C-alpha positions as a printed Julia matrix, in Angstrom:
515×3 Matrix{Float64}:
 41.35  114.38  110.32
 43.54  111.51  111.44
 42.06  108.74  113.7
 43.11  107.92  117.19
 45.11  105.06  116.1
 46.8   107.16  113.36
 47.73  109.89  115.81
 49.0   107.42  118.59
 51.12  105.46  116.1
 52.6   108.54  114.57
 53.5   110.43  117.71
 53.83  108.0   120.47
 55.51  104.69  121.39
 52.31  103.12  122.72
 51.87   99.39  122.07
 48.87   97.99  120.07
 47.26   96.77  123.25
 47.51  100.27  124.78
 45.89  101.81  121.73
 43.19   99.18  121.71
 42.4   100.2   125.43
 42.25  103.87  124.39
 39.74  102.88  121.65
 37.55  101.0   124.15
 37.62  104.24  126.43
 36.68  106.43  123.43
 33.88  104.03  122.48
 32.29  104.11  125.94
 33.15  107.49  127.61
 29.95  109.33  126.47
 28.47  107.85  129.63
 31.29  109.47  131.7
 30.96  112.79  129.86
 27.22  113.03  130.42
 27.35  112.1   134.1
 30.06  114.63  134.67
 28.44  117.46  132.6
 31.83  117.92  131.16
 33.95  117.68  128.12
 36.47  114.77  127.94
 39.73  114.89  126.2
 41.99  112.0   125.73
 45.65  113.16  125.96
 48.79  111.06  125.24
 52.37  111.92  126.17
 54.52  112.62  123.11
 58.39  112.92  122.81
 59.49  115.78  124.96
 58.88  116.14  128.68
 55.56  117.76  129.56
 54.05  117.71  126.01
 50.74  115.96  125.19
 48.69  115.31  122.12
 44.88  115.17  122.19
 43.84  112.04  120.24
 40.0   112.06  120.99
 37.4   114.34  122.35
 33.64  113.97  123.35
 31.14  116.64  124.38
 28.26  116.2   126.96
 24.85  115.89  125.83
 23.67  117.07  129.37
 25.48  120.4   129.66
 27.08  123.15  127.36
 30.62  122.47  126.03
 33.76  124.09  127.2
 35.23  123.93  123.68
 33.67  125.28  120.62
 36.68  124.15  118.52
 37.75  120.65  117.9
 40.72  119.76  120.06
 41.85  116.54  118.35
 45.33  116.75  116.9
 46.33  119.52  119.09
 49.87  119.38  120.83
 50.39  121.38  123.93
 52.94  121.75  126.53
 54.19  123.96  129.37
 51.88  125.48  132.15
 48.78  124.74  130.17
 49.15  120.99  130.69
 50.72  120.96  134.15
 47.64  119.17  135.59
 47.96  116.49  132.99
 51.69  115.94  133.76
 50.82  115.61  137.46
 48.23  112.86  136.8
 50.55  111.17  134.32
 53.47  111.19  136.55
 51.86  110.59  139.93
 49.13  108.25  138.64
 46.36  110.02  140.54
 43.24  112.12  139.77
 44.11  115.83  139.87
 41.34  118.23  140.95
 43.31  121.13  142.33
 43.62  124.51  140.69
 41.64  127.66  139.86
 39.17  127.87  136.92
 40.72  128.72  133.6
 39.23  130.69  130.65
 38.87  129.6   127.04
 37.8   132.97  125.54
 34.71  134.05  127.29
 34.03  130.59  128.8
 35.34  129.84  132.37
 36.15  126.03  132.76
 37.27  123.78  135.58
 40.19  121.42  134.89
 40.49  117.85  136.2
 42.83  115.15  134.97
 42.17  111.29  135.26
 45.14  108.96  134.64
 44.33  105.93  132.31
 45.83  102.58  133.11
 45.64   99.24  131.22
 45.34   96.27  133.5
 47.81   93.47  132.88
 46.88   89.84  132.06
 46.98   88.94  135.8
 44.6    91.74  136.68
 47.16   94.14  138.09
 47.13   97.82  137.01
 50.03   98.7   134.89
 51.61  102.12  134.15
 49.75  105.11  133.16
 49.3   105.19  129.29
 47.3   108.37  128.93
 45.24  111.09  130.73
 41.64  111.96  130.33
 41.07  115.67  130.77
 37.67  116.38  132.3
 36.99  120.05  131.59
 33.6   121.53  132.87
 31.96  124.74  131.5
 31.29  126.9   134.56
 29.32  129.59  132.76
 25.98  128.17  133.89
 27.08  127.08  137.4
 24.31  126.9   139.98
 23.29  124.88  142.93
 22.96  121.35  141.77
 19.71  119.32  141.89
 19.38  115.9   143.32
 19.68  114.49  139.85
 22.86  116.21  139.21
 24.41  115.46  142.55
 23.75  111.63  141.8
 25.15  111.95  138.33
 28.35  113.7   139.69
 28.95  111.15  142.45
 28.55  108.32  139.99
 30.82  110.1   137.53
 33.53  110.31  140.19
 33.16  106.59  140.91
 33.65  105.78  137.19
 36.6   108.19  136.79
 38.37  106.29  139.62
 37.74  103.1   137.82
 39.32  104.64  134.71
 42.32  105.37  136.95
 42.25  101.88  138.3
 42.03  100.28  134.9
 38.62   98.71  135.46
 36.55  100.95  133.2
 35.37  100.49  130.6
 34.4    96.82  130.9
 35.08   94.48  127.97
 32.34   94.69  125.22
 30.32   91.51  124.58
 30.05   90.03  121.12
 27.32   91.63  119.0
 27.28   94.88  121.14
 28.36   97.7   118.91
 27.19  100.55  121.01
 27.04  101.6   124.65
 23.17  102.27  124.54
 21.12  103.03  126.65
 22.64  106.51  127.64
 22.35  108.52  130.8
 19.58  110.55  129.65
 17.36  107.55  128.78
 17.23  106.58  132.48
 19.56  105.93  135.31
 19.22  103.74  138.45
 21.97  103.57  141.1
 22.11  100.58  143.55
 24.02  100.1   146.82
 26.1    97.02  147.5
 23.0    95.03  148.53
 21.23   95.76  145.22
 18.77   98.28  146.76
 17.85  101.3   144.61
 19.26  104.5   146.14
 18.33  106.83  143.26
 16.3   106.58  140.11
 16.19  109.46  137.66
 12.67  110.73  136.36
 13.16  108.94  132.91
 13.97  105.63  134.59
 10.83  105.92  136.72
  8.87  106.51  133.61
 10.48  103.45  131.88
  9.45  101.15  134.78
  5.99  102.64  134.89
  5.46  101.59  131.22
  6.34   98.06  132.48
  3.52   98.23  135.09
  5.42   99.38  138.25
  3.76  102.69  139.4
  5.37  102.99  142.81
  8.63  104.88  143.62
 11.67  102.76  142.83
 13.95  104.01  145.72
 14.24  101.27  148.38
 13.27   98.36  145.95
 15.5    95.41  145.37
 16.09   95.68  141.63
 16.91   92.08  140.92
 13.64   90.91  142.58
 11.68   93.71  140.88
 12.89   92.38  137.47
 11.68   88.95  138.23
  8.24   90.22  139.18
  7.86   92.49  136.17
  9.03   90.39  133.21
  6.19   88.63  131.34
  8.55   85.78  130.56
 10.09   84.06  133.63
 13.23   83.18  131.85
 13.58   86.8   130.55
 13.08   87.96  134.21
 15.65   85.67  135.58
 18.3    86.82  132.99
 17.6    90.55  133.83
 17.8    89.74  137.55
 20.97   87.83  137.11
 22.55   90.75  135.12
 21.94   92.94  138.13
 23.46   90.47  140.56
 26.51   90.06  138.27
 27.13   93.76  138.29
 26.99   93.79  141.97
 29.71   91.08  142.07
 31.91   93.2   139.88
 31.24   91.77  136.51
 29.84   93.5   133.42
 27.04   91.41  132.06
 25.6    91.86  128.58
 22.6    94.08  127.97
 19.16   92.59  128.61
 15.57   93.4   127.61
 12.48   93.09  129.8
  9.0    92.77  128.21
  5.9    93.5   130.24
  2.44   94.78  129.5
  3.17   95.22  125.83
  6.26   97.56  126.71
  9.98   96.7   126.21
 12.78   98.15  128.21
 16.58   97.68  127.6
 18.86   97.43  130.45
 22.63   97.85  130.94
 24.25   97.05  134.35
 27.71   98.28  135.22
 29.68   97.53  138.38
 30.79  100.27  140.62
 34.17   99.49  142.08
 36.26  102.58  142.74
 39.71  101.61  144.18
 38.71   98.06  143.69
 35.96   98.08  146.38
 32.48   97.03  145.17
 29.95   99.79  146.45
 27.04   98.9   144.18
 25.98   99.13  140.55
 24.78  101.46  137.86
 21.9   100.45  135.79
 20.99  102.38  132.56
 17.5   101.78  131.13
 15.81  102.74  128.04
 12.17  102.44  126.87
 12.6   100.82  123.48
  8.89   99.77  122.96
  8.46  101.72  119.73
 11.89  100.53  118.49
 10.75   96.87  118.91
  7.36   97.59  117.48
  8.95   99.0   114.33
 11.34   95.97  114.16
  8.48   93.65  114.13
  6.63   95.6   111.47
  9.98   95.4   109.41
 10.19   91.64  109.93
  6.53   91.33  108.84
  7.15   93.57  105.84
 10.35   91.65  104.96
  8.52   88.37  105.15
  5.63   89.74  102.99
  8.15   91.0   100.24
  9.81   87.55  100.2
  6.4    85.81   99.73
  5.55   88.24   96.96
  8.8    87.42   95.04
  8.17   83.75   95.74
  4.71   84.09   94.13
  6.01   86.2    91.28
  8.64   83.43   90.59
  5.89   80.74   90.65
  3.72   82.81   88.26
  6.58   83.4    85.82
  7.32   79.63   85.91
  3.65   79.04   85.17
  3.8    81.43   82.23
  7.01   79.69   80.89
  5.37   76.34   81.12
  2.33   77.51   79.13
  4.68   79.07   76.51
  6.58   75.79   76.33
  3.24   73.78   75.91
  2.12   76.13   73.2
  5.5    75.88   71.4
  4.96   72.03   71.15
  1.6    72.52   69.46
  2.84   75.01   66.91
  3.73   73.66   63.5
  5.7    76.75   62.18
  9.18   76.39   62.97
  9.69   80.18   63.14
  6.82   80.39   65.69
  8.24   77.51   67.71
 11.61   79.19   67.93
 10.14   82.51   69.07
  8.13   80.87   71.83
 11.12   78.9    73.04
 13.22   82.11   73.16
 10.37   83.65   75.23
 10.43   80.74   77.63
 14.15   81.31   78.25
 13.51   85.02   78.87
 10.77   84.55   81.25
 12.79   81.82   83.08
 15.75   84.22   83.42
 13.62   86.85   85.1
 12.12   84.04   87.46
 15.65   83.21   88.44
 16.07   86.76   89.97
 12.79   86.59   91.84
 13.66   83.12   93.18
 16.91   84.56   94.51
 14.95   87.54   96.07
 12.46   85.26   97.71
 15.36   83.79   99.83
 16.95   87.14  100.62
 16.16   89.48  103.53
 16.36   92.56  101.44
 15.93   93.93   97.95
 19.29   92.91   96.71
 20.83   89.78   95.39
 24.24   88.07   95.08
 24.5    88.22   91.38
 27.51   85.91   90.7
 25.42   82.85   91.41
 22.71   83.94   89.02
 25.17   84.61   86.27
 26.73   81.21   86.72
 23.16   79.49   86.45
 22.26   81.56   83.4
 25.55   80.74   81.67
 25.1    77.1    82.36
 21.52   77.24   80.98
 22.67   79.0    77.93
 24.93   76.15   76.93
 22.32   73.59   77.55
 19.39   74.97   75.71
 21.19   76.83   72.77
 20.31   75.52   69.31
 23.85   74.55   68.19
 25.92   71.48   67.78
 29.12   73.17   68.94
 30.17   72.47   72.66
 31.02   75.94   74.14
 32.78   76.43   77.47
 31.5    79.12   79.92
 33.88   81.03   82.37
 33.39   84.07   84.7
 36.03   86.48   85.79
 35.71   88.92   88.51
 32.66   89.47   90.69
 29.23   91.4    90.12
 28.87   91.49   93.93
 25.38   92.44   95.5
 23.0    94.23   93.11
 19.75   95.89   93.75
 16.71   94.08   92.39
 15.87   96.92   89.94
 19.25   96.45   88.24
 19.58   92.58   88.63
 16.29   92.0    86.76
 17.18   93.88   83.65
 20.8    92.66   83.81
 20.0    88.98   83.98
 17.94   89.42   80.76
 20.72   91.28   79.05
 23.29   88.61   79.92
 20.9    85.76   78.88
 20.48   87.24   75.49
 24.18   87.95   74.97
 25.29   84.55   76.19
 22.68   82.82   73.92
 23.75   84.97   71.01
 27.44   84.15   71.57
 26.75   80.4    71.77
 24.43   80.14   68.86
 25.87   82.69   66.35
 29.6    83.26   67.48
 30.94   79.96   66.29
 31.31   78.16   63.02
 29.07   74.98   62.65
 30.68   71.59   63.48
 33.02   70.5    60.76
 34.16   73.95   59.79
 37.62   75.21   60.63
 38.23   75.96   64.37
 39.78   79.05   65.9
 43.48   78.82   65.73
 45.45   79.32   68.89
 49.18   79.31   70.11
 49.0    75.51   70.48
 46.51   74.65   67.82
 42.74   75.22   67.57
 41.35   76.82   70.56
 38.09   75.28   72.09
 35.05   77.44   71.85
 34.71   79.63   74.91
 32.68   82.5    76.31
 33.97   84.55   79.11
 31.84   86.83   81.33
 33.91   89.45   83.15
 32.76   92.07   85.71
 34.35   94.75   87.89
 33.33   97.94   89.53
 34.95  101.33   89.05
 33.76  104.66   90.21
 30.14  103.64   91.06
 29.82  101.97   87.71
 29.57   98.21   86.85
 31.73   97.32   83.78
 30.71   93.96   82.27
 32.2    92.17   79.26
 30.79   89.17   77.36
 33.51   88.02   74.93
 33.86   84.77   72.85
 36.8    83.48   70.79
 34.5    82.9    67.79
 34.44   84.1    64.3
 33.66   87.66   65.15
 30.98   90.03   63.82
 29.87   89.69   60.19
 31.07   92.22   57.73
 28.79   95.39   57.23
 27.3    94.7    60.68
 25.59   97.79   62.19
 26.22   97.88   65.76
 23.5   100.46   66.39
 20.58   98.92   64.37
 21.8    95.44   63.4
 21.17   92.14   65.05
 18.11   89.98   65.87
 15.27   90.54   68.36
 17.54   89.56   71.28
 20.08   92.3    70.54
 17.29   94.81   70.13
 15.98   93.78   73.56
 19.54   94.16   74.97
 19.9    97.65   73.6
 16.57   98.88   74.86
 17.13   97.41   78.47
 20.71   98.82   78.72
 19.89  102.29   77.48
 16.31  102.42   78.72
 16.06  100.54   82.06
 19.7   100.76   83.29
 20.66  104.11   81.86
 23.95  102.58   80.69
 25.9   102.12   77.49
 26.69   99.02   75.35
 29.37   98.45   72.63
 29.47   95.51   70.3
 32.86   95.01   68.59
 35.38   92.47   67.38
 37.86   91.41   69.94
 41.58   92.25   69.62
 42.47   88.5    69.46
 39.32   87.5    67.54
 35.86   86.91   68.42
 33.25   89.25   69.54
 33.04   91.44   72.64
 30.0    93.03   74.24
 30.92   95.86   76.61
 28.39   97.21   79.13
 28.83  100.09   81.51
 26.06  100.22   84.09
 25.69  103.06   86.64
 25.14  101.78   90.22
 24.19  105.0    91.93
 20.6   105.47   90.73
 19.0   108.91   91.46
 15.26  109.54   91.94
 15.23  111.27   88.59
 16.82  108.3    86.77
 13.9   106.1    88.3
 11.17  108.62   87.24
 12.42  109.6    83.79
 10.62  107.48   81.17
């Protein structure tokens, strides 16, 4: 299914600013739909008089829908859209007409013109029409709650027609929460509460206010309830800003161990400020879980920090032992163990500074490559270069992969090039300087890694499956066992040796449990 922008650009001559305004409406109109107990359909005129295209649709969460089928992408004309044509041409809300039937569902049609205000604040021409279609199959005498919802919905509908709704979204606000069902408070022009839904009353009771809200000055009430005076002042100022016609950012109020999120919206039908609408939501449990997650994240980072310290201690002990060993072979084995432990410590050091169980792996690769050239037992100076990006990798992959790369890089530096004094690798402009290149790219949920050198290549009779030193045996065990991947060692097309790894990035629970 095409998006709103795709449909508008393909079928209409709307400007980018017009389409952006339609996106803002579609991002905030769940509020209007719930207050109206009605489906909202966003119609734009297309080529041909009296023809409209539906580019967006939202169903109410407070009432049954009038449409079982999706209407987005539907192009209609003729008598079926006469009400849309009137609203578009005359620029007024259309509420006349008899109910219509969609199969077995009777529905009431309304049409709300959509205007985009100009830079100087004036309302421009109508760019679209919002169809407000109400399912009448459950029609009955409305309650006080429903009457207040419908009255507020009519005020917001007029603001859509004026071009003053929805208000601009503040930075960092990605949703329009809280919603109508969470709690609704309506204020008059003086800031006095004229209606509060039962859920709103319950939310304020959690903050410690047990009396009825109707008749209270909401700004003063927020100042009294908030445990933090600054927080109470911010919440009160948000209410006062909405009464002045502004749309302030959402605010939170903490009191008596409870937390409530508030969103204040001005009510200015036809440009006349008549009060404000305040949506409230009890988010006590949400904030409690947030605090628990923050504590958990801090604990995990501390664990990684301690693991890193312990690994560095182990490496130091192994290094100390290597200095006291007289057998050259034993000393070399201990020094190799030191490097392996240090490479794992590097991953835990990165995780200890991260907020989740994932690491930016490029920096780790660069540090491991630099260390490989410094500690390798060779007299040849080898250059290191990385191509492509590993990106962010989960810890379970990063820990094994860093050991693999450490072994491959050390193996390439120590065994891939002839000793100093022997013939160098010929190149187009003479002998090529020794170099190892680490390449990485992602393809179809797989990480493809290559470690290639321009050295002398694999020795004759080399068995890629069983040959090699302990380091290559460790590499094969980690690739096939821990990472469930594949590795291939081969001579490069232009000389040297290539190690090609393919590591799946989408790990399944079965992968993690299989020994």
